[in-house]
C-alpha positions in Angstrom: 15.3 1.3 -17.9 12.0 2.0 -16.1 11.0 5.5 -15.1 9.0 6.0 -12.0 7.3 9.3 -11.1 5.6 9.7 -7.7 2.8 12.2 -7.0 0.3 13.3 -4.4 2.5 14.0 -1.5 1.8 17.0 0.8 0.9 18.3 4.2 -2.0 16.7 6.2 -3.3 16.9 9.7 -3.1 13.9 12.0 -6.1 11.7 11.1 -6.2 12.8 7.5 -5.7 10.9 4.3 -3.5 11.0 1.3 -3.2 9.1 -1.8 0.3 8.6 -3.4 0.5 7.6 -7.1 3.4 6.2 -9.1 3.3 6.6 -12.7 5.3 3.6 -14.3 6.8 4.1 -18.0 6.3 0.6 -19.0 3.6 -2.1 -19.1 3.2 -3.2 -15.6 2.5 -6.8 -16.4 6.3 -6.9 -16.9 7.0 -6.1 -13.4 8.0 -8.6 -11.0 7.6 -6.7 -7.9 5.9 -3.3 -6.8 6.3 -1.6 -3.6 6.4 1.8 -1.6 9.3 2.6 0.8 9.8 5.4 3.1 12.7 7.2 4.7 11.7 9.1 7.9 13.6 12.2 9.3 16.9 11.2 10.9 17.3 7.7 9.2 19.3 6.9 6.3 17.9 3.4 5.4 14.4 3.2 3.6 11.8 0.9 5.3 9.2 -1.0 3.3 5.8 0.1 3.8 3.7 -1.9 1.3 4.6 -4.5 -1.3 3.3 -6.9 -3.8 5.0 -9.4 -6.0 3.6 -10.4 -9.5 0.4 -12.6 -8.8 0.8 -12.2 -5.1 -1.1 -10.8 -2.2 -0.1 -7.4 -0.7 2.2 -7.2 2.3 2.3 -4.4 4.9 4.5 -3.1 7.6 3.0 -3.8 10.9 3.0 0.1 11.6 0.8 0.7 8.7 -1.7 -2.4 8.6 -5.2 -1.4 8.6 -4.5 2.2 7.5 -2.5 1.8 4.2 -3.8 0.1 0.9 -1.4 -0.6 -2.1 -3.2 -1.0 -5.5 -2.4 -0.9 -9.1 -4.3 0.7 -11.9 -3.3 -1.1 -15.3 -5.2 1.1 -17.5 -3.3 4.3 -16.1 -0.1 2.3 -15.4 0.1 3.4 -11.9 0.9 2.0 -8.2 -1.1 3.6 -5.7 -0.8 3.9 -1.9 -3.9 5.1 -0.1 -3.0 6.3 3.4 -5.7 6.8 6.0 -5.6 7.9 9.6 -2.2 9.4 9.1 -0.1 10.0 12.1 2.8 12.2 12.8 5.3 9.2 12.7 4.3 8.6 9.0 6.1 11.9 8.0 8.7 10.6 5.5 9.9 10.7 1.9 7.9 8.1 0.1 9.5 6.0 -2.6 8.0 3.8 -5.3 10.0 0.8 -6.0 9.7 -2.0 -8.8 11.8 -4.9 -10.0 11.9 -5.3 -13.7 14.1 -7.8 -15.4 15.8 -8.3 -12.0 16.7 -4.6 -11.9 15.7 -2.6 -9.0 14.3 0.8 -10.0 13.3 3.9 -7.8 11.3 7.0 -8.2 12.5 10.4 -7.0 10.5 10.4 -3.8 7.5 12.3 -2.6 7.3 14.1 0.8 4.5 13.4 3.2 4.1 15.6 6.3 1.8 14.8 9.0 1.4 17.6 11.3 -1.2 20.0 12.9 
């Protein structure tokens, strides 16, 4: 089973930046899909924020296009989410998600709070 550990969450002022990292326990060349989701306060469902299929181009939710960037670091085995120009509505628990051998795997989540 794949283990995912998120890091980098915290409190930031509106307009600020944060970088989330997801450390993956296996070689990332084996992954079929990598993505970041978030669950905002008061909502039960997680929404896709940024994603990338193996060999494909990144996809972003309309609400974060131009502000968020998903990337991978194969040497560190991490999936990263660079977040800029953060807004209060970006406040959420952010989850790393991968698909490995057709199995959906989730991290434990990282809290991001955007507030002055």
